[in-house]
N, C-alpha and C positions, 0 to 999 in steps of 0.2 A: 504493500500500500504506500502511495506517495505521501510524503510528510511535508507540512508547511508550518512555519512559526509566524504568528501574528503578534508583533510587539505593540501593545495598546489595544488588546483584544476585548476590552470592556467599555471602550468609548462607543459613541454612536456609529462611527465608521467601522471601528474594529469589530463590533458585534455583527454588522452586516457582512463583513469580509469572512469572519469565522463561519457564519451560516452558509454563505455561498460555497465555501470549500467543503463543508460537511456534506452538503447536498451532492457534491461531486465526488464523494467517497474518499476524500483526503483524510489522513490523520492530522489533526490540528492541535498545535500547542499554543496556548494563549499566555502572554506575559503582561501582567498589569497589577494594580494594587488590590484588585479583588478577583474573585473567581468567575469565569465564564462557564456555566454549566453545560453549554453545548459543545465545548472543546473536549478533545480526548484527554488532555492533561493541562494543568495550569502551573505557571511559575508565579507565585504571589510575592510581589515586591513590598517593601516597607517604606513609607514616606520618610525621607530624611536619612536613610541608611547609608547614603554615600555612593559615589560613582564607582569606585573599585569593588566594594561589596556587592553592588548590583550586578556588575559584570561576573563576578565569581559565582553568584547564585545562579544566574542564567546558564553560564558555562557548565556548572556542575550538574545541572538538571538535564543536559542534553546527552543522553547515553543512547546507544543503539545506532540505527541506520542514519546515514547522512540526510540532511534536509534537501528537498527539491527546490524550495523557495522560502524566502524570508521577506515579510512585509512589515515595515515600521510605519504605523499610523498614529503614533503617540505625538503629543504636543499640546500647545495651548496658545493663547493670544494675550498680549498686554500692550496697551497704548502708552503714550507719553513722550514729550520731547525732553530737551536738556534741563528744563526748569521743573520737571515733574518731581514731586516729593518722593515718589516711589521708584525713581529711575534705577537706583542701585539694586533695590530689591527685585525689580522686574528683570533686570539683566541677569541676575543670579537665577531667577525662576525660569526664564526662557532658555538659558544655557542648560539648565538641568533637564527641562522637558524636551528640548529639541536636539541640542548638540550632544549631551551625554548619552541620551537614548540612541542616537544615530551612531555614535562611536561604538557603543556596546553592540549594536546590531551588526556593524561592519566587522568588528573583531570576532564576533560569533560566526559570521559568514566565513571568515578566513579559516576557521577550524572545523566547522560543522556543515558547511554547504557542499553539495555534490559538485564535482567537476561539471561545468556547463549549466549550473544552476543560476537562479536569478535572485537578486536582493534589491528591494525598492525602499527608498526613504521618502520622507515627506518634506518638501521645501515649500515655497510660496511664490506665486507669480509677482506679488508686490516687491519681493526682495531681489528682483533682478534690477531694481533701480533704487534711488534714495527713498528712505522711509522716515522723514523727519518727525512725523507725528506718532510713530511707533518704533522708536529706536531699538529697544531691546528685542522686539520681535524680528525686525528686519536684520539686525546683526546676527541673531541666532540662525535664521533661515538661510542667510547668505553663507554662513559657515557650513551648513548642511550641503549647499550647492558645491562648495569647494571640496568637501569630503568626497562627494560623488566623483568629481573630476579627478581627484588624486587617487582614489581607490580604483578607478578605471584604468589608470596608467600602468605600464609595465613595472613590475617589481613591487607592487603594493601589498602583495601577500594573499590576494583572493585566489581561489582554486582556478586551475586551468580552464579556460573558456567560459568562466563565470561572467555574468553581466551584472552591473550595478547601474541604477538610474534613480531619479527622483521625480515624483509628481509635484506639479506646481499649481495647486488649486487656487481659485479666486474666492468663491464663496460656496460652501457646501450646504446642502439642504438638510440641516439637522434640527431636531426639536428645539435645542437651545438657541440657535440662530433665529428661528421663527419667533420664539418667545420675546427676544430682545429687538426684533425688527419686524413688527407685525404689519407694517405698511409697505414692505419691500416688494420688488418685482421678482416673484419666485421663479419666473420663466428664465431668469438668468442664473439661477442657482443650480449647482450640479447635484443630481440625485445620488445618494450613497450607493444604490444598486448599480449605477453605471460604473463606478470605480471598482466595486467588487467583481463585476463581470469582466472588466478589463484585466484585473489581477489574475483571475482564473485563466483567462486566455494566455497571458504571459507565462504563467506557471506551467502551462501545457505546450509551450513552444509556439504559440500563435501570436502574430503581430508584435513580437518582442522588440522593444526599442534598441537602438544601437547602444553598445557599452558606453557609459558615461553620459547618457542623455538626460537632459532636464526637459520634462514634458509638461507644458502648460495645459491645464484643463479649463476650457472656456465654453460656457453654456449660453446660448442665445435662442430665444423663442422655443425653449424646451428641447433643443438639440445640442448635444455635447460634442465638442471638437477637441482632439488631442494633438497639440502643436509643439513640435520640438523647438526649443529656443537656444 
């Protein structure tokens, strides 16, 4: 049975991804701060336990067959410019949620991904340019983009013929986003099922992006486009 790891498997997108792979008869490992009962197994993280202990916990849990694919959909958002009272706090938070989790994912891939497997991280379309009103978020996501480019280069340590990429969403259609944006144009928001279906295609060797790709996800009039940037 093919195996996939979903880092962030208890968030709105993570749960959708886990469900999609389960329906396709994958063995699914969820990594998050709580358990996803639909997954075959869970690695439960502890808030504040630290970067290295988190890596050690995930690494120790991965016994048995190599993974066919790894998808990191963990992360969060924080706004604020240089005057924001929470700037330092938000930089630390965004670094932990996006950069630390992405580095753990890439390092796990180096040891536990099959040759020819795929690993996908989550960047942000906004972070391809300046983000003055959300400095912490933009800095963290730009670092994820850099990690993808570096890990795709020769000598990075990824298994032979493995591919790494990042999705760069604009706005995802999640219950939380709808709660805080009740008057938004939802026809421009990307359904979570669209991403889960694309991940499944990639994991089975279909429509796989080039190694090192940053793929913007843009939805217009309820139609979603996947655009390499």
